N, C-alpha and C positions, 0 to 999 in steps of 0.2 A: 475743763482746761486740758489742753494737750501738750505733750512733750515728745522729744525725739530721743530714743534710746537705742543702744546696740543689743542689749540683752538683760534679762533678769536671771541672776545666778542664785540658785536655792541651795541651802545647806552649806554655806561657806563657813570655813573655820579660820580664814586668813584676813578678813576685813573688819576687824573689831572683835571684842570679847564674845564668847559663847557662839552659838549657832546663829547664822545671819542670812537674811535675804538681801542680796546686793543688786541695786539698780544702777546700771552703767549708762550714764547720760552721754549723748553724742555731741561732740564739739569741745574744743579746747583752745584757749588763747595763747598758750605756750607751745613751744616746739622742742621739747627736751630731746636731745640727740640720741639718748638711750631708751626712749619710751618703750615700755613693754605692752602698751595698749594702743598701738598705732591706728587700729581700726576705729578708735573713738575720736581722733583728732579733727577730721573734717566735719564741719557743722551742718551736714546735710546727708541725704541718702546717697550711696555710691555703690559701685561694683568693685569687689576685691578679687584679685587674681592670684591663683597658685599655679605657676607655669609647670611645675613638676606633675600636676594632675591632668594637664591638657593632653588630649589624645589626637588633636588635630582633625577632628571630624568635620569641621567647617559648618556646623549647625548652630552657631552662636545665636543667630536670630530667633531660633526656635526654643532656646533655653539650653543651659549647660548640663549635659547628661553625665559628665564625669565629675562634677563638683569643683571644677577649676575656677569657675566664676560664681561668687556668692554675693548676695545683696547685703549691705550693712546699713542699718538705720531703719527704725520702725516708729511710726507715730502712734502714740498711745495716750489714753486719757488717765487722769488721776484715779478714777474709779477702777479702771482695768488693772492698774498696778496695785492698787490697794487691795483688790480682791485676791490677788496672789499672795500678798503679804499676810493678810488675815488668815488665809488657808494654811500658811506656814506657822502661825502663831503658837500652836501646841508644842512646837519643837524648840522654841526660843529659851525657855527656862528663865531664871532670874537675871541672866547676863546678856542674852542674845537680843535680836531685834532686826531692824532694817538699817542698811548702810547705803547712802547715796554716793556713788562714785562716778568715775568717768574715764576719759574726758574731764571736763570741769563743770561741776554742778552749777556754779555761779553764772555760767553762760545761759542757763534757763532758770533764773532765780525764782520767777513767779510760780512755775510748775513745781519746783523743788520745795518751796516754802509751803505750798498748798498740800503737797504729799506728806511732808513732815508734820504739818499741823494735824492732818487727818490721822496719821499714825499715833500721835500723842493722844488724840481724842479717844482712840481705841486702846490705850494703855500699852502701846508697843514702844520699846526702847529705840532711840534714834541716834544715828551717827552719820557723819559726812566726811568724805575724803576730798579735800580742796587744796588748791595751790595758794589761796589767800591773796592773789594778785589782782583784786578788784577793789573798787572804792569801799571804804570802811562801812558805809551805810548798808551796802549789799552784803558784805561779809557778816556784819553783826546781825542782820535780819535772818540769815540762814543759820548761823552758829547758835543763836539764842534758842533755836528750836531743837537743839541736839544735846544728848547726854555726853557725847564725846566728839571731839574734833580731831581728825587725823590730817596731818599736813607734812610736807617736805621742807627741809632747810638744806638745800644742796650745797651751798657755799656761802661764806660771809663776804666774799669778794664780788661786788656787783658787776664788775667788768667780766669776770669769769662766768658769772651767772648769765649775763647777756650773751656771751659767746656760745654757751651750750643750750640755752633755753629760748633765746630771742628777746629777752627782757631783763632789766635789772631787778634787784631784790629789795629795793627800798620800801616799796609798798607792802611786800610780804613781811618784812621785819616789823613795820609799824602795826600791821594787823595782828601779828603774833602777840605783841604787847597789849593790844586792845582786847583781844579774846581772853588773854590771860588775866587782865584786870577785871573782866566780867565774871571770873571764877568758873568758866566753862572748862572741864577737864580736857587736856590736850595730849595727844601722842604725836611727837615730832620724830620724823625719820630722815636719815641721810642715806641715799643710795651711794655706796662707796665704789668709785670707779678708779682703777689704777691709772696713775699719771694724770688724773683730772682733779680729784678732791681727796686723795688718800694721804696727803701730807699730815704729819702729826700736828703741825701748827694750825692747820685748817680745822681739824676736829676739836682741838683745844679751844679755838676761838668760838666755834659753834656752841660747845658745851658751856663756856663761860657766859655766853648770851642767854642760853636756856636756863641757867641757874637763877636768873633774875625773873623768870616767868612763874608767877605764884601758883598757877593751876596746872603746871606741867605734871603729867602723870608718869611719863616715861620718855626716854630718848632711845630710839632704836637705830642701830647701824645695819643696813641691808647690803648684803653682798651682791654686787652687780651680777645679773644673769641676762643672757641674750635672747630671752623669750620672744621679744618683739620681732627678731629677725626671722623666726620660723613661722610667723603668721602670714596669711594671705596678704599680698601687697596692695597698697593704696596708691593711686596715681598722684595723690596730693601730698603724701609724706612717707618717707622711708627712714627708719632708724639706722644709726651707724653702729658698727661693731666696735666694742671696747674689750679691754682685758680685765679679768677678775683679780681682785686683791687676794693674797694668800690668807689662809686661816690664821697664820701667825700674826700677820699684819692687822687683821680684824681684831684679834685679841689685844694687841698693843694699843690700837686706837680706842677700844672700849675701856681699857684701863685708864687712859688719859681722860676720857669723858667722865668716868666714874670718880676721878680725883676731884671733880667739882661738886661732889656730894649730890648727884642726881641719879635716879634709877636708870640703869642702862640695860639694853638687850642687844643681842646679836641674832638677827634672823629669827625673832620671836622667842628666843631663849634667854632667860635672865642671865646676865653676864657673870654674876657670882657663881652660878652653877657651872657655867662653861669653863671658868678658870680653875676649878678644882682639879 
């Protein structure tokens, strides 16, 4: 079985607990305006362009010698990916493992489920980063093969969600409840963007909703960063520029979330440690 990926990142410390191998699937059904992985959006191979690297040599047909144009998207088999993961297994320890990210893994559900199943057969910890905006059958099929599900809840306002991602959030909310009811540990994140979703009432309503999710492991507030803007450009999608919230605002929002008696982090740091 084959799938389309952008890369396999080894030794990651930011996509789940411990040391992890991250498989970035290509293709996403949402268009988050601030996306920091724009190279994963288009569900096919493409050429990305960095104009600042172009030397105007006029030799594009022969290949880009300056690195201004790079190909994004590679077809791989489950066995090829699994061989890399198994090679990394000595570094995982008790907490690490593989994380399937993207893009959106549910866009290639058959490939992802086969890969996760094979990892489990080999005693490797599994996690997925998903937007949960697919039919519950697909979501349940993938998440049931994971030790941890990581997902975003960008806003409780469906119209606002549609404005900035291209789709409402009703299915996402229902799938969060579904995954929670199955007892699968969940890490829920909100990328906080100034003048978009940084209102205290917004974070308060999100935290209140998450307090009812029985398998919630942690709620993480992520400070917006413009990483996607610095990456090679795709002709299919370009992220917008936004403003970062202040550190003081992030702490204030974290305190509001923590008032609902759920574990809270800011940018991977436990909030109680930050607030001292």
